[in-house]
C-alpha positions as CSV (number, residue, x, y, z in Angstrom):
1,X,232.8,200.3,123.7
2,X,230.1,201.9,121.2
3,X,227.3,203.8,122.9
4,X,224.1,204.7,121.5
5,X,222.2,207.8,122.9
6,X,218.4,208.2,122.1
7,X,217.8,211.8,123.5
8,X,217.2,215.1,122.6
9,X,220.2,217.5,121.9
10,X,219.9,219.2,125.4
11,X,220.8,215.6,127.2
12,X,223.6,215.2,124.5
13,X,225.0,218.5,125.3
14,X,224.6,218.0,129.0
15,X,226.7,214.8,129.0
16,X,229.1,215.9,126.0
17,X,229.9,219.2,128.3
18,X,230.1,216.8,131.5
19,X,233.2,215.1,130.1
20,X,234.7,217.9,128.2
21,X,238.5,218.8,129.2
22,X,239.5,222.4,128.6
23,X,243.1,223.9,129.2
24,X,243.9,227.3,130.9
25,X,243.6,228.8,127.4
26,X,240.1,227.5,127.0
27,X,241.2,225.3,124.2
28,X,239.6,222.0,124.3
29,X,242.0,219.1,125.5
30,X,239.8,216.3,124.8
31,X,236.2,214.8,125.3
32,X,235.5,211.5,126.3
33,X,231.7,211.9,124.8
34,X,231.9,213.4,121.5
35,X,229.7,211.9,118.8
36,X,232.1,213.1,116.1
37,X,235.3,211.3,117.2
38,X,234.3,208.1,119.0
39,X,232.1,205.5,119.2
40,X,229.1,207.8,120.4
41,X,226.0,207.9,118.2
42,X,223.6,209.9,119.1
43,X,220.0,209.5,117.7
44,X,217.4,211.9,118.0
45,X,214.6,210.0,116.6
46,X,213.0,207.3,118.9
47,X,211.4,205.0,116.0
48,X,215.4,204.1,115.4
49,X,215.3,202.0,118.8
50,X,214.7,198.7,116.7
51,X,218.3,199.1,115.2
52,X,219.7,199.0,118.4
53,X,217.4,195.9,119.9
54,X,218.1,194.0,116.7
55,X,221.7,192.9,117.0
56,X,221.8,191.0,113.5
57,X,220.4,193.7,111.1
58,X,220.7,196.6,113.4
59,X,223.7,198.3,115.1
60,X,226.7,195.7,115.9
61,X,228.9,195.6,118.8
62,X,227.0,197.9,121.0
63,X,227.8,197.9,124.9
64,X,225.6,200.8,126.3
65,X,222.4,202.3,125.4
66,X,221.2,205.3,127.0
67,X,217.6,206.2,126.6
68,X,216.1,209.5,127.5
69,X,212.7,208.5,129.4
70,X,210.5,211.8,127.6
71,X,211.1,209.8,124.3
72,X,208.8,207.2,125.0
73,X,205.7,206.6,126.9
74,X,206.0,204.2,130.0
75,X,204.4,201.5,128.0
76,X,206.2,201.9,125.0
77,X,209.7,202.0,127.3
78,X,208.7,198.6,129.3
79,X,208.0,197.1,125.9
80,X,211.6,198.2,124.4
81,X,213.2,197.2,127.6
82,X,211.8,193.6,128.0
83,X,212.8,193.3,124.4
84,X,216.5,194.2,124.8
85,X,216.3,192.0,127.9
86,X,215.5,189.1,125.5
87,X,216.7,189.8,122.2
88,X,220.3,191.8,123.3
89,X,220.9,190.7,127.0
90,X,224.5,191.8,127.1
91,X,224.0,195.2,126.1
92,X,223.7,197.7,129.1
93,X,220.7,199.7,129.3
94,X,220.4,203.0,131.2
95,X,217.5,205.0,131.3
96,X,218.2,208.9,131.7
97,X,215.5,210.6,133.6
98,X,214.7,214.1,132.2
99,X,211.3,214.5,134.1
100,X,210.3,214.3,137.9
101,X,210.8,211.3,139.2
102,X,207.9,211.5,141.6
103,X,205.3,210.4,138.5
104,X,207.1,207.0,137.8
105,X,206.8,205.3,140.7
106,X,205.4,202.4,138.8
107,X,207.8,202.7,136.1
108,X,210.9,202.4,138.5
109,X,209.0,199.4,140.5
110,X,208.6,197.4,137.4
111,X,212.3,198.2,136.0
112,X,213.8,197.0,139.3
113,X,211.6,194.0,139.7
114,X,212.8,192.6,136.5
115,X,216.3,194.3,136.8
116,X,215.9,195.8,133.1
117,X,218.0,198.6,133.3
118,X,220.1,201.5,135.1
119,X,218.3,204.7,136.1
120,X,220.2,208.1,136.2
121,X,219.0,211.5,136.4
122,X,222.3,213.6,135.8
123,X,225.8,212.9,134.1
124,X,227.4,212.7,137.5
125,X,225.3,209.7,138.1
126,X,226.0,208.2,134.8
127,X,229.7,208.2,135.4
128,X,228.7,206.7,138.7
129,X,227.4,204.1,136.9
130,X,230.3,203.2,134.8
131,X,232.9,203.5,137.4
132,X,231.0,201.1,139.7
133,X,230.5,198.5,136.7
134,X,227.1,198.9,136.2
135,X,226.0,198.4,139.8
136,X,223.2,200.1,141.0
137,X,220.8,199.2,144.1
138,X,217.1,199.4,142.9
139,X,215.6,197.6,145.6
140,X,214.1,200.7,146.9
141,X,212.2,201.6,143.8
142,X,210.3,198.4,144.3
143,X,206.3,199.0,145.6
144,X,204.9,196.5,147.6
145,X,201.6,197.3,145.7
146,X,200.5,199.2,142.9
147,X,197.6,201.3,143.7
148,X,195.0,202.4,141.1
149,X,196.2,205.8,141.2
150,X,199.8,205.1,140.3
151,X,198.8,202.7,137.6
152,X,196.6,205.6,136.1
153,X,199.6,207.6,136.1
154,X,201.5,205.0,134.8
155,X,199.7,204.7,131.9
156,X,199.3,208.6,131.3
157,X,202.7,209.3,130.9
């Protein structure tokens, strides 16, 4: 299992601390999400996303990609997700929402409609995605109609 995490340091630390196991002497027993000792690659520069998409010249044997939402604007993110679906469909893409989801109704609707990725807001939800074999019900995000005000919001963020 090789995981690429595109995020800032705070998101990495949140996930890292969630998987941290400490004994009664406050000594670290193990951590399943440590970029120093496992197949976790933390990338904090969004311009390197193409290395994850391109499975020929880029990273090999990637199983999961976690993308922090605030690293990309909505339109950029949609392009990235469609490229993953087309060029690298066997990779599980997970969108880590670190902003208020109320502003992203159109984004969530389009992701759900095209089944582009899973959406999580915390390390606990991330763990649930992995334990339920990437099964997530996104049907409730699908909008019946995209209103103009929502489309403006989509283009702004």
